[in-house]
N, C-alpha and C positions, 0 to 999 in steps of 0.2 A: 548498606550504603545509604546515606542521608542526603537529600538535596541541600545544598549548601545554605541557602537563604529561603525560608518558606515564605512564599508571596501570600499575603493575606487576602482572602476572598470571604464574602459573606457565607457562601456555601462551598460545599467540596467541589474542586475542579472536575468538570464533567469531561471525561475521556472516551471516545467512542472508537469502535472497530467495526470493519465489515467482516462478514464470514470468508475468511481466506485461509484456511487450514493448509499447512501446519504452521502458518506464521501467527494467525490471531483467528480464534473462533470459540464458538460456544461448546464446552464438552457434554457429555452424556448427562452430567448432574446439572446442567444449566449454569456452569461456572465459566467466566471468561478465562481463555487458556491459549497456549501457543508460545513459542520460544521468543518471538520478537515482542509480543504483548508482555512477557514477563520481564524482558529487558527494559522496556519503557515503565513498567510498574516499579522496577528496582530503582531506576533513576529518579523516579518520583517520590521514593520513600521519604517520609517526613512531611509530606503534603497531603491533606486530606483530598482524596480523589473518589470519584464514582465512575466505574468502568461499565459501560453499557454498549450492546450491539445496536448497529444501524445498517439500514440499506445504503449503498453507494450514494444514491441521489439525496437521501435525507442528510447524510454526514456532510456532504458539500453544502447544501443549502443552510444548514445550521451555521456553519463557519462563515458563510458568505453574509448571512443576516447580521452577524456581529452584534447580537442583542445580549449576550452572556460570554463570560470567559470560557472557551470549550476547545478541546483538542480532539484530533483523530489520528489513529496510528496507521503507518506505512503507505503513505501517498507519494506519488511521484510528484516532482516540482515541475510545473508549467508556467509559462508567461501569464496565462489567464489566472491560474490560481494565486500567483504571487501578487495579482493586482488586488486581491482582497484578503490574503491570509499571510500568516507568519510561518516560517519553517525553521525547524531545528537543523542542526548538523546531521549528516546521514546516520540513520539508525541501522541500515543494512545496505551494504555495497551492492552493486548491480550484479546480476547473474544473467546469463544468455537466454534468449528466446529461441525456442524450437518451433518449426513449421510442421504441424502434425496433420497427416493425411491418412486415408483409409489404407489398410494393406492391399486391398485389391487394386489400388492406383500406384502401387510401388513402381511397376514397370513403366507406367506412363509418365510419372512425374519425377522419379529419382534421378533420371538422366539429365533433367534440366540444370544448367549450369549455375544459376543463382535465383534469388527471390524475384528480382525484376522480371525474369522469363516467365516465372509462375503466374505473376500478377499481370503480365501482358496477355495471357490466354484470354480470349474473348468472352468465354462463359464461365469462367471460374467465379465461384461464390465464396467469400470469406466470412467465417463465423466471428463475431465479436461479442464482448460482454458489456451489457449496458452500464453506463456511467463509469467505465474503467479506462484509465489511460494506459497506453502501452509505451510511454515515453514520447518525447517530443519527435524525434525522427520518424518512428513508426506512426505516430499519430497523424503526422503530415502526410505521410504515404497513403494512408487508409482514407484520408479525406478526399483524395482524388478517385476514390472507388466507391463514393457513397452509394451509387445505385446497385452495387454488387455486394453490399454487406448485409449480413443476416445477424439481428441482435438477440442474444439469449440473456437470461437473467444472471447466469453465474457460470463458471468454468465447467462444472459437471454437466449442465445442460447443453452447453456449447459442444462438448465431446459427444454427448448423445446425438445431437443434431448431425454431427459429422458421421457417425456410423450409420445414421438412418438416411443418409444421402441427401440431407437437406442443404448441406454446405460441402465444399470441397476441401477446405484447409482451415485450420484453426492456429493460434499462436499461443504456446503454453510455455510458463517458465520451466526451465530444464530441471530445477530443484523440486518442482511441484507435480510433474506429470504423473508419476506412479501413484502419488495420493489421489489425484482427481480421477484417474482410471479406475481405482478401487472404489471411490465413492460413487461414480456412475455406474459401477458394476459392469465395466467393459473389460474383456480380456485384453492383455497387453499385445497379443498376436493380432488384434483386429486393427491396430494402427501402426504407422510408421512415423518417427520423428525424422524430419529432414533438418540438416544443419547447413544453411545456405551461407557462403562466404560473405555476401552482402547484406546479411541480416542486421539491422541496427542493434548495437549492444543494448541490453537492458539497462535500466536507470536506477540510480540510488533511491532507496525508500526514506522517507522523512516523517517526523511528527508534524502535523499540519494544525495550526491553531488560528482562532479568531483574533483580530487586532486587539480586542479587549482583554485578551490574555496578556498582553504587554511584553515588550522585549526583555525585561529584566527576569522573568521567568524562564525565557528561552535561553537567556545566558547561562542561568544556573542549571537548567536541564542539559545544556551542552557540556558544562563542567562536569556533571555527573556522568555523562557518557564517556568523557575522556578519562574519568577515574576509573571505570569499568575496565578500561584497556591499559591503565598504567599508574594508579594510585597518584594522581595529580593532587597537590596539596590544596586544601579548602579553607575558605573563610568560614568561621562558625558564626551562626546567626540565631536569633530568638524570636519567637512570635510576640509582638508588642500589641496587645488588644486596646491599648489607649491610643494608638495612631490610626490615621484614616485607612479605609479599605484599599487594597491593591498596592500596598507598599511593601518594600523589602528592607529589613532592618538588621544589619550586622551588629553583633554583641559590641557593646562599648560605644555605639553611636548615639549621640544625644538626640 
């Protein structure tokens, strides 16, 4: 699958990812992997790219600096990020969040009617991941609990803090819980996932890019995504080295 019109950059487009298996991660051979990373790579086929890992903080800072064309895989769209970045169409529809607690707290917490009741408990501490957005609604809710948040560097560490009694609950994507329990070497029997009716839905994930990347590339990337789902007709394009950088040139255009 070829990107319809290869945008011309002086260097390969830098595409970054954080370590979030099974969506995108570095495998045992040091190679970028993950089903969502491969979907983005396929949509960018025909455009020279360099795919590199980043910490969440660095990935955001590089896009916000806007010094080069650069994209990062799998971010939620927030008003703050929209103020400095471009976003593709959704590359992964939302999946639900689970509230994960220690199994020893099952009897105490599982009877609670909703997430609001859990968060209203005066001494409850919530584990969150540094630099990570849980989506607009949940982020806003967590901001009201700033003094009761405990920050971990990644999801596996967050779960380890949970079973070590440093926090009382963490939020984990339903599709990723088994992976992170395995990565943290935590038996599934040690935790209990709670599905509260008022838990905000997870949000779609996007390719987030610096403004220097340009809207034309985003348009063509979106077209490539649509073709993955339904063979949308494409405009054929060709690289024109005689033209200025960062242009997109369909075949037959003078």
